[in-house]
N, C-alpha and C positions, 0 to 999 in steps of 0.2 A: 719605462713611466708612462703616465698622465699629463698631461699638461700640467692638470690641478699641484700633482705631485712634484714636477719639480718647481711648480710657485711654490710648494710649501716649503720644500730644500733651499730655493732662495732668499727666501722671506726668514728662513732660520738661517741664515748666513750671514745676511745682513744685519741680523737683531748682533750676531757677535763685533759690528762695528760699531754699535750705538755708544755716543756720549751722555751718558745720564747720570753724572756723581750726583746731583741734586733729589732728584728722584727716586734714582736705584731702581727703575722701572725701564730697562730696554726694550725696544720695539724693533721689530722687520719689519718690512713689507715688499711684494712684488706686485708686482701689475702686467698682467696680457694686454699688450696696447692691441688698438686695431687692424696694427702693423705686426703683429703676430711675435714682437719682439716683447721680451722679459725684461720691463727695468725693477731697481730695489732700490730700496732707504733704506734708513737710519734713522734713528729721531737723536737731534742734536740740540744739547739744553746747552741755559747761558743762564747766569746766574741773575741777570732780569728776563725771567720766567716771560714777559711777555716778546721776546727775543727767541726765544725753544723754538724749532722748530718738526713739526714730529714726521715718523717715517714715512705713511700715509701720503703728505702733502710731498716729503722730498722725492720720491718715487715717482710719482706724478707729474712734479716740476721736470723730471731727467725725461720721464715721456715726452713732453710738453717741448721742450727745445733742441731734440731729436725729432721734432716733426710732425709727431701723431697726436691725437685732438683729440678721441676716443679710446677706451677700455668696455672691455668683457666680466675680468674676475680679476680681481684682488684680497692677496693672501696677506693677514698680518700674524705677525708670531710675537707673542708674547709670553710671560711665565706663566700666565692663568686665563691665557684665551680671550682679553679685554674686546670691546666694541672699540671703536674710532668714536676719535670724540666729535663732539656738534661740527664743528671748524672744519676738521675733515671730512666729515659727512658732505657737507655746503658743497665742498671742494671738491670730491668729487662727483656729486653732479655737476660739475660745472662741463664736464665733458665723457656728457652719455646723454644720450636723446630719447633714452626708452630705461629709467630706471629701474623699472620692475625686469630689465633681461637681466641687468651689469651685479654679477656675485661678488658676497663680502663673505670672507671664508676668514675667520678668526681661530687661531690653534693656538694651543696652550704647550708649557713644555714638556707635558707627560701625554702629550700627544692627542688629547680631546680636542673636538674643536665642533664648532658652529657654523651655519651659513645661513644666508638671509640673503635676500635681493635688498639695492640699494632703496628701491620705492620699501620695503619693511622699513628700515631701518632709517629711513629720512621723509617723512609722507606727504611734506606739503613743502617739499624742497623751491625756493626763489628759481624762475626761470625768467629767461627773456627770449624772445622769436633771434636775437643775435647770434646766443647757443644754437640755434633749430642750424642757420646758415654757415655758421664758422667751421662744421664736423665736418 
């Protein structure tokens, strides 16, 4: 298996753990960190929607909490291949210096996939010089 195939398997596995009783839209994510480790996450909803955390942010928080501050790929598994929300796109941008070299792969239950660079999904992200010194 290639690393992307590993990420697809991991994202689909994470999706099985989603807690999505309100939207009924389970999401799994798998991130390939700069440390070559795979970090997974699922969406965890709350009756107060503002407290809900997306799968992408869950995986990235796990990555950061393990000491890694950059990633090269993220695979997002949903029933229909949906792309990340705006908050997740900006959150991803926080942990990459070259968004045109970070790949976002969205896969559906039926196996359809779409691949983007982060700069394609978020062409004008917020950034700071701090980010360049932290990675």
